[in-house]
N, C-alpha and C positions, 0 to 999 in steps of 0.2 A: 391450434397448430402444435400442441404439445407432443403429439405422436410422430411428428415429422423428424426424421433423422437427416441432418445436413452433413455434407462432407466436411471434414475438419482435419486440422493438423495441430498437434501439440507443439507449442513454441518454446516455452520455458517455465520453470518453477520459481516461486518467490515465497517470502514469508513476511509477516508483519512485525514491526518494531514500534515502540513508543518513542516519540520525539518531544523533547522539551528544550526550553531556552537554557543555555549553558549556565546562566547566572541565577537560576531559580534556587532558592534555599529550601523549597518545599520538597525537593526530591533528592534523596541521597544517592548512593552507588547502585541501588536496586530500586525498581518500581514495585512497591508492595501493593497488594490489593486495596489496603486501607487508603494509601495515598492516591491510587488510581481513581477510586470512587470519590475521594474528597476534592480532587482537582476539577476545574472546569475543563471541558473538552472542546476542541476545535475539530469539526468533521467536514468532509467534503461531499458535495452532492450536486448533481446536474439539475435537480429540482429543489427549489427552496423549501426547507423544512422537512424534506423527506430523504433521510440518509439512504443512499443506494449502493454504497460499497459493500462488498461481501462481508467485511468485518462488522460493519454497522448492522447489517441484517442479522448476522450471527448473534451479536450482543443484544439486540432487541428480542430475538427469540429466546435467548438464555435469561432474559429479564435482568440484565446487569444494569443497575440504576445509575446511569451517568447523568451528569449535569452538562448538557450541551449548551455552550455559550455562544458559539459562532459556527456558521455554516458557510463554506466557501466552495467555489466551483472546481478547484483543483488542489490536490495535496501539495503541488509545487509552491503554492502560496503560504503553506504552513510555516516555514522557517522565518519568513518576514513578519508574520502575525504573532508568532510566539515570542519575539524579542521583547524583553522587559515584562513578561507575564509569568504567571504560574499555571498556564494552560498546558494541556497535553494533547498531542495528535497521534494517531496510529497511521503509519505510512509503510509502503512497501520497502523492504530492505534494499532492493536494487536502486532505489532513489536516494539512499542515504549518502552516498559519495557526493552526488550533485548538491543535495540539500546542505551538507556539511560545508561545502565550498561557498555557498551563497549566504550563509548566515551563521551566527554563533549558537549552534544547537548541538545537542548530544542525543545519543540513542541508547535505549535500555530494552532489555527483554521484557515483554508484557508479563503481567502478574498472573495471567490465565492462559490456558491453551487456546490458541486461535486457529481457525482453519488455514491450511496452506493455500497458496495461490497457484493456479495452473493457467497460464495464458494460452489461449487457443485461437487459431485462425479458422473461421467458418466461411463457407461460401455457398452460393446457390448451385445446385447440381447441374444446371444447364451450362455452367462455365467449366466443368471438370475437364472436358476434352478440348477446350479452347487453348491453342498453343501459347498465346500471349499471357493468358491468365495462369496457365501451368508454369510458365517461366517466372512470372512474378511471385507465385506461391513458393516456387523453388528457391528464389533469391531470399525471400522473407524467412523461409525455413533455415537456410544456411546461416544467415545472420543471427537468427534466434538460437541456433545450435551453439554458436560461439558465445552468446550471452549466457546460455544455460551452463556452459562449462566454466565460465569466468566467476571469480569471487564477487558476489553481488555488491558488497559495500566497499570493496577494496581492502577489507580487513575482516578477519574472523571475529573480532571483538566489537560488538555494537557500541560500546562506550568509548572506543578509540576515537581520537581526533577531537 
């Protein structure tokens, strides 16, 4: 079904940041490539042992030799699992504010250019003219537009907080 074009709506953009425990002595004010490759990595995947996030697929294709130590089902678990470790996780910037409130973590610019994130809403064409479906898509689009205009992390500085 790769040639099928489904109706879609762009919701919002995001980008990736490195997330580490605030107390790690292994990472300074910047995430260098040397440090990034030396640290153990915490990744998230819906399928055990198979990274499925866009950034993980990108890094695998780019043959970036990471040492994946833990795989979890959601990046929302990252701040809890990073506590007291020298691990690094790559998380969406829009989650940084929440993650910062839930655990003692900090955020750094990645040491390499990572693909941007564009969240999309896709639906089956048979629902395009359905009034209830159109209303729901419209509401999701309105909320996403507000998110798209908002400062994703609550601060322009990823190391803040």
